[in-house]
DRENLOZA-88160 format. One line per field, with one value per residue (C-alpha): residue number from 1; residue in three letters; x, y negated, z negated. Coordinates in steps of 0.02 Angstrom, whole numbers. Layout:
! DRENLOZA-88160
seq <- c(NUM	...)
type <- c(ALA	...)
X <- c(X	...)
Y <- c(Y	...)
Z <- c(Z	...)
! end
This chain:
! DRENLOZA-88160
seq <- c(1	2	3	4	5	6	7	8	9	10	11	12	13	14	15	16	17	18	19	20	21	22	23	24	25	26	27	28	29	30	31	32	33	34	35	36	37	38	39	40	41	42	43	44	45	46	47	48	49	50	51	52	53	54	55	56	57	58	59	60	61	62	63	64	65	66	67	68	69	70	71	72	73	74	75	76	77	78	79	80	81	82	83	84	85	86	87	88	89	90	91	92	93	94	95	96	97	98	99	100	101	102	103	104	105	106	107	108	109	110	111	112	113	114	115	116	117	118	119	120	121	122	123	124	125	126	127	128	129	130	131	132	133	134	135	136	137	138	139	140	141	142	143	144	145	146	147	148	149	150	151	152	153	154	155	156	157	158	159	160	161	162	163	164	165	166	167	168	169	170	171	172	173	174	175	176	177	178	179	180	181	182	183	184	185	186	187	188	189	190	191	192	193	194	195	196	197	198	199	200	201	202	203	204	205	206	207	208	209	210	211	212	213	214	215	216	217	218	219	220	221	222	223	224	225	226	227	228	229	230	231	232	233	234	235	236	237	238	239	240	241	242	243	244	245	246	247	248	249	250	251	252	253	254	255	256	257	258	259	260	261	262	263	264	265	266	267	268	269	270	271	272	273	274	275	276	277	278	279	280	281	282	283	284	285	286	287	288	289	290	291	292	293	294	295	296	297	298	299	300	301	302	303	304	305	306	307	308	309	310	311	312	313	314	315	316	317	318	319	320	321	322	323	324	325	326	327	328	329	330	331	332	333	334	335	336	337	338	339	340	341	342	343	344	345	346	347	348	349	350	351	352	353	354	355	356	357	358	359	360	361	362	363	364	365	366	367	368	369	370	371	372	373	374	375	376	377	378	379	380	381	382	383	384	385	386	387	388	389	390	391	392	393	394	395	396	397	398	399	400	401	402	403	404	405	406	407	408	409	410	411	412	413	414	415	416	417	418	419	420	421	422	423	424	425	426	427	428	429	430	431	432	433	434	435	436	437	438	439	440	441	442	443	444	445	446	447	448	449	450	451	452	453	454	455	456	457	458	459	460	461	462	463	464	465	466	467	468	469	470	471	472	473	474	475	476	477	478	479	480	481	482	483	484	485	486	487	488	489	490	491	492	493	494)
type <- c(MET	GLN	ASP	LYS	ASP	ARG	ARG	TYR	ASP	VAL	VAL	VAL	ILE	GLY	ALA	GLY	VAL	SER	GLY	CYS	ALA	THR	ALA	ARG	GLU	LEU	ALA	LYS	THR	THR	ALA	SER	VAL	CYS	VAL	VAL	GLU	ARG	GLU	ASP	ASP	VAL	CYS	CYS	GLY	THR	SER	LYS	ALA	ASN	SER	ALA	ILE	VAL	HIS	ALA	GLY	TYR	ASP	ALA	MET	PRO	GLY	SER	LEU	MET	ALA	ARG	LEU	ASN	VAL	GLU	GLY	ASN	ALA	LEU	MET	TYR	GLU	LEU	ALA	LYS	LYS	LEU	GLN	PHE	THR	VAL	LYS	ASN	ILE	GLY	SER	LEU	VAL	VAL	CYS	THR	SER	GLU	HIS	ASP	MET	GLU	GLY	LEU	ARG	GLU	LEU	PHE	ALA	ARG	GLY	VAL	ALA	ASN	GLY	VAL	PRO	ASP	LEU	GLN	ILE	VAL	ASP	ARG	ASP	THR	LEU	ARG	SER	MET	GLU	PRO	ASN	ILE	SER	GLN	ASN	ALA	VAL	GLY	ALA	LEU	TRP	ALA	PRO	THR	ALA	GLY	ILE	VAL	ASP	PRO	PHE	GLY	LEU	ASN	VAL	ALA	LEU	ALA	GLU	ASN	ALA	ALA	ALA	ASN	GLY	VAL	GLU	PHE	PHE	PHE	ASP	ALA	PRO	VAL	THR	ALA	VAL	GLU	ARG	ARG	PRO	ASP	GLY	GLY	PHE	ALA	LEU	GLU	THR	PRO	ARG	GLY	ARG	ILE	LEU	ALA	ARG	CYS	VAL	VAL	ASN	ALA	ALA	GLY	VAL	TYR	ALA	ASP	GLN	ILE	HIS	ASN	MET	VAL	CYS	GLU	ASP	LYS	LEU	LYS	ILE	VAL	PRO	ARG	ARG	GLY	GLN	TYR	MET	LEU	LEU	ASP	THR	THR	ALA	GLY	ASN	HIS	VAL	HIS	HIS	VAL	VAL	PHE	ALA	LEU	PRO	SER	LYS	MET	GLY	LYS	GLY	VAL	LEU	VAL	SER	PRO	THR	ILE	HIS	GLY	ASN	LEU	ILE	VAL	GLY	PRO	THR	ALA	GLU	ASP	ILE	GLN	ASP	LYS	GLU	GLY	THR	ASP	THR	THR	ALA	ALA	GLY	LEU	ALA	GLU	VAL	ALA	GLU	LYS	CYS	GLY	ILE	THR	VAL	ALA	ASP	VAL	PRO	LEU	ARG	GLU	VAL	ILE	THR	SER	PHE	SER	GLY	LEU	ARG	ALA	HIS	ARG	ALA	GLU	HIS	GLU	PHE	LEU	ILE	GLY	GLU	ASN	PRO	SER	THR	PRO	GLY	PHE	VAL	ASP	CYS	SER	ALA	ILE	GLU	SER	PRO	GLY	LEU	THR	ALA	SER	PRO	ALA	ILE	GLY	ARG	MET	VAL	ALA	GLY	ILE	VAL	THR	LYS	ILE	LEU	GLY	LEU	GLU	GLU	LYS	PRO	THR	GLY	GLU	PHE	VAL	ASP	THR	ARG	ARG	GLY	ILE	PRO	ASN	MET	ASN	ASP	LEU	SER	PHE	GLU	GLN	TRP	GLY	SER	LEU	CYS	GLU	GLY	ASN	PRO	LEU	TYR	GLY	ARG	VAL	ILE	CYS	ARG	CYS	CYS	HIS	VAL	THR	GLU	ALA	GLN	ILE	VAL	ASP	ALA	ILE	HIS	ARG	PRO	VAL	GLY	ALA	ARG	SER	LEU	ASP	GLY	VAL	LYS	ARG	ARG	THR	GLY	ALA	CYS	MET	GLY	ARG	CYS	GLN	ALA	GLY	PHE	CYS	THR	PRO	LYS	ILE	MET	GLU	ILE	LEU	SER	ARG	GLU	LEU	SER	ASP	VAL	THR	MET	GLU	ASN	VAL	THR	LYS	SER	GLY	PRO	GLY	SER	GLU	PHE	ILE	GLU	GLY	HIS	ALA	LYS	ASP	THR	ILE	ALA	LYS	GLU	ALA	ARG	ALA)
X <- c(19	164	162	18	-169	-261	-406	-557	-737	-772	-663	-722	-699	-652	-592	-701	-831	-951	-805	-747	-906	-951	-794	-805	-957	-922	-765	-916	-934	-803	-794	-609	-610	-509	-508	-425	-386	-315	-237	-124	-239	-392	-523	-449	-604	-768	-741	-606	-678	-875	-950	-927	-1113	-1232	-1376	-1553	-1629	-1780	-1709	-1738	-1892	-1985	-2000	-1811	-1671	-1582	-1706	-1721	-1532	-1499	-1593	-1528	-1363	-1398	-1422	-1282	-1163	-1172	-1168	-1014	-905	-904	-849	-709	-662	-689	-765	-931	-1041	-1209	-1236	-1398	-1450	-1554	-1645	-1641	-1802	-1764	-1918	-2111	-2139	-2014	-2096	-2203	-2051	-2001	-2156	-2141	-1982	-2050	-2189	-2039	-1932	-2073	-2136	-1954	-1961	-1836	-1870	-1889	-1908	-1974	-2000	-1945	-1982	-1872	-1847	-1814	-1676	-1592	-1568	-1495	-1393	-1346	-1235	-1405	-1449	-1564	-1690	-1715	-1888	-1888	-1785	-1827	-1733	-1652	-1582	-1516	-1404	-1211	-1026	-906	-708	-763	-559	-569	-734	-647	-493	-578	-678	-532	-422	-567	-604	-404	-396	-523	-458	-495	-334	-309	-215	-174	-100	-219	-346	-433	-411	-522	-665	-713	-857	-753	-841	-856	-972	-842	-746	-573	-502	-341	-249	-67	-31	-79	-263	-381	-512	-670	-841	-921	-876	-953	-918	-909	-789	-858	-863	-786	-906	-990	-815	-825	-1008	-1000	-839	-957	-1143	-1258	-1350	-1246	-1237	-1176	-1090	-1079	-955	-1037	-898	-927	-820	-761	-685	-612	-579	-468	-524	-543	-707	-757	-906	-965	-1091	-1145	-1238	-1243	-1341	-1426	-1520	-1686	-1623	-1646	-1623	-1447	-1414	-1421	-1347	-1225	-1209	-1097	-1038	-925	-787	-734	-575	-626	-640	-772	-811	-937	-993	-1018	-1057	-1146	-1074	-1085	-925	-843	-668	-675	-511	-582	-551	-478	-552	-606	-618	-804	-848	-771	-847	-1020	-968	-923	-1105	-1219	-1152	-1191	-1379	-1404	-1267	-1219	-1037	-955	-791	-703	-534	-502	-499	-326	-376	-506	-533	-657	-724	-830	-1006	-1039	-1215	-1335	-1489	-1599	-1535	-1546	-1428	-1390	-1380	-1409	-1339	-1350	-1498	-1381	-1231	-1253	-1143	-1093	-1144	-1169	-1151	-1118	-1193	-1170	-1177	-1253	-1305	-1186	-1064	-1203	-1277	-1120	-1145	-1313	-1240	-1112	-1240	-1355	-1207	-1131	-1318	-1339	-1179	-1195	-1376	-1284	-1137	-1239	-1108	-1089	-1053	-886	-898	-958	-832	-720	-754	-679	-803	-686	-544	-425	-413	-255	-270	-319	-206	-335	-462	-344	-311	-121	-140	-171	-60	72	44	51	218	280	228	298	395	363	202	316	368	239	272	131	115	-60	-155	-48	-7	143	266	202	26	109	224	64	-39	121	120	-77	-165	-190	-71	-2	132	118	102	-81	-97	-22	-142	-308	-257	-192	-245	-70	-40	-233	-201	-161	-1	-42	80	221	313	283	308	501	475	329	450	583	481	385	581	643	487	445	607	556	549	687	688	688	523	416	267	107	-6	68	197	215	213	381	445	612	688	862	992	1058	1252	1226	1103	1226	1375	1283	1235	1409	1465	1337)
Y <- c(-9	-104	-158	-139	-125	48	93	196	234	217	101	153	29	99	270	313	450	352	308	481	574	474	503	690	677	596	698	839	721	695	503	439	387	299	259	82	72	-88	43	167	324	381	372	199	108	122	314	351	267	320	449	599	641	744	653	730	613	560	351	276	211	326	292	186	254	270	394	505	500	553	716	752	718	826	994	943	940	1115	1173	1063	1108	1296	1235	1097	1201	1058	1087	1044	1135	1127	1094	1001	832	771	605	593	503	434	390	425	270	288	447	367	297	471	525	392	473	615	566	454	622	709	596	599	765	823	1020	1098	939	975	881	972	929	913	1091	1148	1009	1031	1224	1161	1036	1067	900	790	650	666	548	629	671	744	745	750	920	905	1065	1016	872	933	849	852	811	652	644	829	767	608	706	855	748	647	802	901	739	722	913	877	728	571	469	380	199	139	-26	-114	-223	-311	-490	-531	-447	-525	-497	-457	-495	-324	-310	-226	-265	-333	-291	-394	-283	-326	-154	-241	-260	-104	-98	1	-6	19	-27	59	-57	57	-85	-48	-209	-304	-261	-431	-498	-381	-418	-597	-617	-554	-551	-700	-652	-660	-531	-548	-380	-416	-317	-228	-156	-19	53	216	321	493	626	741	946	986	871	949	1045	929	932	1055	954	774	675	510	387	306	200	13	-114	-124	57	235	177	265	441	583	735	875	832	954	970	1002	834	742	555	424	270	167	-10	-120	-312	-417	-505	-601	-529	-387	-310	-342	-165	-216	-149	-246	-206	-271	-174	-9	-52	-68	127	194	111	166	340	375	343	505	607	648	621	594	613	465	495	610	491	473	342	220	160	52	56	-63	-44	-129	-214	-309	-401	-286	-150	-31	36	-67	58	22	-82	-259	-324	-478	-400	-243	-88	-152	-39	-62	46	-64	-84	109	100	250	356	331	480	604	538	529	685	626	442	500	609	457	348	456	469	294	281	422	326	187	256	399	515	716	837	948	1104	1257	1304	1160	1084	1176	1138	1229	1180	1274	1208	1179	1320	1274	1368	1348	1438	1598	1762	1787	1929	1797	1672	1814	1873	1693	1692	1839	1732	1563	1544	1364	1433	1475	1312	1198	1027	964	1066	976	1021	1164	1098	1190	1139	1223	1124	966	1020	1076	915	811	899	920	790	631	711	621	489	422	479	449	502	684	655	641	802	920	845	828	662	677	780	710	643	540	564	530	708	765	592	595	776	736	582	703	805	666	588	761	813	635	582	410	386	381	376	185	187	306	191	238	184	92	-44	-162	-26	59	132	96	-87	-35	68	25	9	-113	-211	-195	-235	-391	-448	-448	-542	-676)
Z <- c(14	9	173	269	252	194	281	199	227	41	-95	-284	-388	-583	-645	-773	-773	-655	-529	-528	-525	-388	-299	-295	-227	-92	-70	1	131	292	239	168	-3	-128	-308	-361	-558	-650	-781	-757	-764	-765	-929	-992	-1026	-1087	-1045	-1156	-1318	-1352	-1461	-1352	-1355	-1219	-1259	-1236	-1170	-1278	-1331	-1150	-1106	-994	-807	-817	-724	-893	-949	-769	-749	-936	-925	-760	-822	-972	-861	-744	-892	-942	-768	-725	-859	-815	-627	-679	-843	-959	-1143	-1186	-1331	-1340	-1519	-1540	-1635	-1748	-1788	-1970	-2058	-2252	-2281	-2239	-2192	-2029	-1983	-1847	-1779	-1780	-1688	-1562	-1495	-1503	-1386	-1264	-1256	-1196	-1089	-995	-983	-1123	-1171	-1326	-1447	-1609	-1765	-1923	-2112	-2256	-2299	-2123	-2095	-2249	-2202	-2044	-2122	-2319	-2345	-2245	-2375	-2513	-2456	-2267	-2250	-2086	-1915	-1732	-1668	-1471	-1451	-1277	-1360	-1380	-1387	-1253	-1230	-1111	-1081	-1016	-914	-827	-792	-711	-605	-544	-512	-420	-316	-287	-238	-100	-24	-132	-147	-321	-334	-530	-590	-452	-537	-393	-384	-236	-122	50	165	352	496	547	416	295	155	92	-68	-139	-267	-335	-236	-58	37	61	192	163	259	69	-123	-249	-411	-547	-653	-819	-924	-774	-659	-660	-600	-461	-410	-424	-295	-149	-206	-201	-362	-513	-656	-821	-933	-1106	-1198	-1332	-1445	-1560	-1686	-1756	-1905	-1845	-1991	-2004	-1965	-2122	-2115	-1962	-2030	-2148	-2014	-1884	-1762	-1700	-1839	-1808	-1898	-1801	-1668	-1640	-1492	-1529	-1492	-1561	-1731	-1840	-1819	-1903	-1780	-1754	-1610	-1478	-1571	-1729	-1816	-1879	-1801	-1874	-1795	-1678	-1744	-1609	-1589	-1436	-1410	-1255	-1225	-1133	-1204	-1378	-1438	-1601	-1765	-1903	-2080	-2090	-1947	-2013	-2190	-2096	-2041	-2195	-2279	-2125	-2114	-2285	-2244	-2159	-2216	-2393	-2472	-2297	-2346	-2295	-2386	-2237	-2087	-1994	-1870	-1819	-1646	-1542	-1378	-1265	-1177	-1027	-1072	-981	-1064	-960	-1059	-893	-750	-627	-471	-289	-148	-163	-62	-5	35	146	91	-66	-205	-408	-523	-659	-861	-872	-1061	-1161	-1118	-974	-1016	-1013	-863	-761	-659	-602	-580	-458	-351	-337	-291	-158	-113	-74	16	103	173	200	311	408	316	349	244	260	343	232	116	148	-10	-173	-306	-451	-542	-653	-827	-938	-1069	-1254	-1368	-1496	-1424	-1380	-1472	-1520	-1404	-1258	-1307	-1299	-1145	-1081	-1161	-1051	-880	-951	-1106	-1100	-1182	-1345	-1360	-1469	-1459	-1553	-1711	-1774	-1619	-1565	-1409	-1302	-1195	-1025	-1076	-1053	-894	-827	-840	-778	-608	-583	-442	-523	-665	-818	-821	-988	-1170	-1182	-1003	-1093	-1242	-1126	-1031	-1183	-1342	-1398	-1536	-1590	-1742	-1917	-1887	-1751	-1632	-1772	-1746	-1548	-1484	-1454	-1372	-1266	-1181	-1156	-1053	-953	-911	-866	-763	-663	-557	-572	-758	-882	-1073	-1068	-959	-1040	-1092	-1211	-1076	-926	-908	-1062	-1160	-1153	-1309	-1289	-1306	-1288	-1357	-1524	-1507	-1370	-1473	-1623	-1500	-1437	-1625	-1675	-1515	-1562)
! end
């Protein structure tokens, strides 16, 4: 992209779950497709910092796009996990009422879910609820049980979508924020990035909290996205069995409230807050926000072991006043397709969003499907050592001794897994890239032990990366400032 324009039928802006799901669906056609991403990897925005819940679909208003795509996405998620080998667990969710007065709201939520087509919903009484969740609040009087809900590895989902798209011909360009979008006389678009210009017949705007900036560059109507910050606490795996299902409070206009849930990796997650802010990079945590999480998680679940917190984080949801997904071709700008304002339940809906957006693009451009058998719809996942018996692990070691070298002791991640993650399509090029693909650095020590070892592996396996320029998450986050001897000598001369 340095010396000449690149031409594609479709350019997707944003490598989160919506963008990558769309790219994968478009890879089923004969179109040439690329994805441009402002960060150094996939899954660096909203997709990486969220509750990681597969929502059942009872919360969204009946008849809304959000409701339809949630329910469709829920069913597709479990199917897709089998094909692309990312982890999802169907553990169900409970919306807990703590007063008889609120039971009417629970019944309304039940009716909404039925209208949305959510299967097998049930309102359970206090005794049934307590048998399902022994640590539920003493004030709980009942709950809405949604057995189709679950938990998912959002990193694994996003990476799997990207890898499968790339394996089917989609090109990815990172560290490439779009600085301008212009209509061309031929009806197509020209996108300017620091890595050069891209020409495309159709643009898909899946830029997360930056989607309004992209939209407003080229569309007559103006879009406003408000970053809605959610702060979380992540507890150690020793607390992972405190609850067995996703536990919600009754939702409000600001969202689904503070939840308590197991995670795919065996931790316990509590959060989020819901704070409308102006800063599109405002992912800091605050004392007040975390205090709110600590207080509100106790409304539904008793004795949450907050002393077991190993880290806290926050993420941004792309909210707009209408509280509805914005998906479709812009009326004033033919060929420009918004995939914007994708907030909760966007992660759950992403497989359905990808299908919908790809269908819109296919109709606009008159695309044809690839010949039968040309699209590969499966992907080999990276083995998780925690899911294997000692015999299975030993068998892997016989084939590749690097499976016997444990690099991340907290999460049992081996050198073989890390090397595999680096050399895959859209492979890891940073510490966080390895983390997203393998689970390394996610444990109790929060990368305190394994960081130097992973840096060594990255610098060894990537020909253009040295120890001095290994990064945590792209340019500007290098770990090594300089050599100690050089620094000491320089200070001595001064």
